[in-house]
C-alpha positions in Angstrom: -166.1 36.6 -232.7 -162.6 35.4 -232.4 -161.6 31.8 -233.3 -158.3 31.4 -231.5 -156.7 28.7 -229.3 -153.8 30.8 -227.9 -154.9 32.3 -224.5 -152.3 35.0 -224.7 -153.6 36.2 -228.1 -157.2 36.2 -226.9 -156.3 38.2 -223.8 -154.3 40.7 -225.8 -157.2 41.2 -228.2 -159.8 41.5 -225.4 -157.6 44.2 -223.7 -157.2 45.9 -227.1 -161.0 46.0 -227.6 -161.5 47.3 -224.1 -158.8 50.0 -224.6 -160.5 51.1 -227.8 -164.0 51.0 -226.2 -165.3 48.7 -228.9 -168.9 48.0 -228.1 -170.3 44.4 -227.8 -168.7 41.2 -226.7 -165.7 39.5 -228.3 -166.8 35.9 -228.1 -163.8 33.6 -228.2 -164.0 30.0 -229.5 -161.0 27.7 -229.3 -161.4 25.8 -232.6 -163.3 25.7 -235.9 -165.8 23.0 -234.6 -166.8 25.2 -231.7 -167.1 28.2 -234.0 -169.4 26.4 -236.4 -171.5 25.2 -233.4 -171.7 28.9 -232.3 -172.7 30.1 -235.8 -175.3 27.3 -236.1 -176.6 27.9 -232.6 -175.9 24.2 -231.7 -175.2 22.7 -228.3 -174.4 25.3 -225.6 -174.6 28.1 -228.2 -178.4 28.1 -228.7 -178.6 31.8 -227.7 -175.6 32.9 -229.9 -175.8 36.1 -231.8 -174.5 36.4 -235.4 -171.1 38.1 -235.2 -170.4 41.3 -237.0 -167.1 39.8 -238.1 -164.8 36.8 -237.4 -161.2 37.1 -236.4 -159.7 33.7 -237.4 -156.5 32.1 -236.6 -155.3 29.4 -239.2 -153.6 27.0 -236.9 -156.3 25.5 -234.6 -156.9 22.1 -233.0 -159.7 19.8 -234.2 -160.9 21.9 -237.2 -158.2 24.3 -238.4 -158.9 27.8 -239.7 -158.7 26.9 -243.3 -161.5 24.2 -243.0 -163.6 26.6 -240.9 -163.2 29.3 -243.6 -164.2 26.9 -246.4 -167.4 26.0 -244.6 -168.3 29.5 -243.6 -167.8 30.9 -247.1 -169.8 28.0 -248.5 -172.8 28.4 -246.2 -175.4 30.8 -247.4 -176.3 32.3 -244.0 -172.7 33.0 -243.2 -171.1 34.1 -246.5 -171.6 37.8 -245.8 -169.9 37.7 -242.4 -166.4 39.3 -242.9 -163.6 36.9 -242.0 -160.4 38.6 -241.0 -157.6 36.0 -240.9 -155.4 37.0 -237.9 -152.4 34.7 -237.8 -148.7 34.6 -237.3 -147.9 33.3 -240.7 -146.3 35.6 -243.3 -146.1 32.9 -245.9 -147.2 34.0 -249.4 -148.8 30.5 -249.9 -151.0 31.0 -246.8 -152.0 34.5 -247.9 -152.9 33.4 -251.4 -154.7 30.3 -250.1 -157.1 32.1 -247.7 -157.9 34.8 -250.3 -158.7 32.1 -252.8 -161.1 30.7 -250.1 -162.7 34.2 -249.9 -161.3 35.5 -246.7 -162.0 39.3 -246.5 -158.5 40.2 -245.3 -155.3 38.8 -244.0 -153.6 40.4 -241.0 -150.3 39.2 -239.3 -150.7 39.1 -235.6 -149.0 41.9 -233.7 -146.1 41.1 -231.4 -147.2 43.2 -228.4 -150.1 44.9 -226.7 -149.6 48.2 -228.5 -149.8 46.4 -231.8 -153.0 44.6 -230.7 -154.5 48.0 -229.6 -153.6 49.5 -233.0 -155.0 46.5 -234.9 -158.3 46.6 -232.9 -158.6 50.4 -233.6 -158.2 49.8 -237.3 -160.6 46.9 -237.3 -163.2 49.1 -235.6 -162.6 52.0 -237.9 -162.8 50.0 -241.1 -165.1 47.0 -240.4 -167.5 48.6 -237.9 -167.6 52.3 -238.9 -166.7 52.6 -242.6 -167.9 49.5 -244.4 -171.5 49.1 -245.3 -173.0 45.6 -245.4 -176.1 44.3 -247.0 -178.8 43.2 -244.5 -178.5 39.5 -243.7 -181.4 37.8 -245.2 -181.7 35.2 -242.6 -179.9 36.7 -239.6 -179.6 34.6 -236.5 -180.0 37.6 -234.2 
């Protein structure tokens, strides 16, 4: 799942996932409120599947990435979903803040398609192939 309001960034990441042959769908949601509805299977997301991980931008309309992260890491069902903050900010204060809110990692957005392809490759290698997760006690799938 990707929570991102910038169309160019979502297109680049989708191309990067396709180039790396990453299985599954990269569901894109434009703000934190939509993303919470998706996770909670509310409204038009009643058939949503629990994501393997969340790519989260910080600067979003309506509910920003910080508030979304707070809510996800507070919610019992969603705590174990890895949240990869993927944002353009390099500010130490932003990095420190999201780690204090229990983000799993912080990645600065690449500047071009090759960078997105490499980032997606690393995400797949680490988060989908190497890391072992506990079973979700109350999975939405």
